[in-house]
C-alpha positions, -999 to +999 in steps of 0.1 A: -096+408-417-062+415-424-047+405-463-015+406-475-010+398-514+025+397-525+032+402-568+060+408-588+078+373-585+094+354-620+123+341-633+152+362-641+189+356-650+217+360-626+225+397-620+192+408-631+163+426-611+130+421-594+107+440-577+080+426-554+051+444-541+026+434-510-008+449-509-021+453-473-056+460-456-061+495-456-061+512-424-040+482-406-011+489-428+003+523-412+004+508-377+022+473-388+060+463-386+065+447-422+089+423-431+101+400-464+107+363-456+119+339-482+122+300-480+142+280-504+135+243-511+146+221-485+156+252-461+138+273-433+121+302-440+146+333-433+140+372-428+154+390-457+143+422-448+124+443-421+109+477-420+092+491-389+061+518-388+085+545-385+106+536-417+138+522-402+151+491-420+175+461-415+184+433-439+201+405-439+239+400-445+234+382-476+212+405-492+226+441-480+238+463-507+216+445-531+181+447-520+160+476-509+132+475-487+103+503-485+068+508-479+042+536-487+016+542-459-005+561-482-009+531-506-008+505-483+022+487-505+054+473-491+081+467-518+116+449-522+136+458-547+161+432-558+191+439-576+222+417-585+202+386-581+221+351-575+211+315-580+212+316-542+180+342-539+157+316-554+132+307-531+093+317-523+094+350-510+067+361-484+053+393-471+044+395-433+031+419-412+032+422-369+004+447-357+003+468-325-006+438-305+019+416-316-001+395-339+015+381-371-001+377-405+015+364-439+010+367-478+008+334-499+039+338-514+055+344-548+081+325-567+113+339-575+140+321-596+174+331-609+186+312-631+228+310-638 
């Protein structure tokens, strides 16, 4: 069974940094395309950043230059480094995986709150 577990959320002041991690099931992770999504209160879930199994990354325009997605296939871990945080980054952040069959999996989410 595929399991994704996020950690690292919390409360930070505007301009601060947080680092989110997503621990994935061993064996599954190296073959999966991964992504971070977020959902703010009253808004639809949106993609923040993606990283392919080969390592190529893409970012939403709203976070380009501030967020960095990375993966460690040896440790089965996905990371999102978030710098220069803004109040509008406040949301629940979710780790998502897509396996080679096109099946999607989600973590339970971690809350990020940025105070002004």
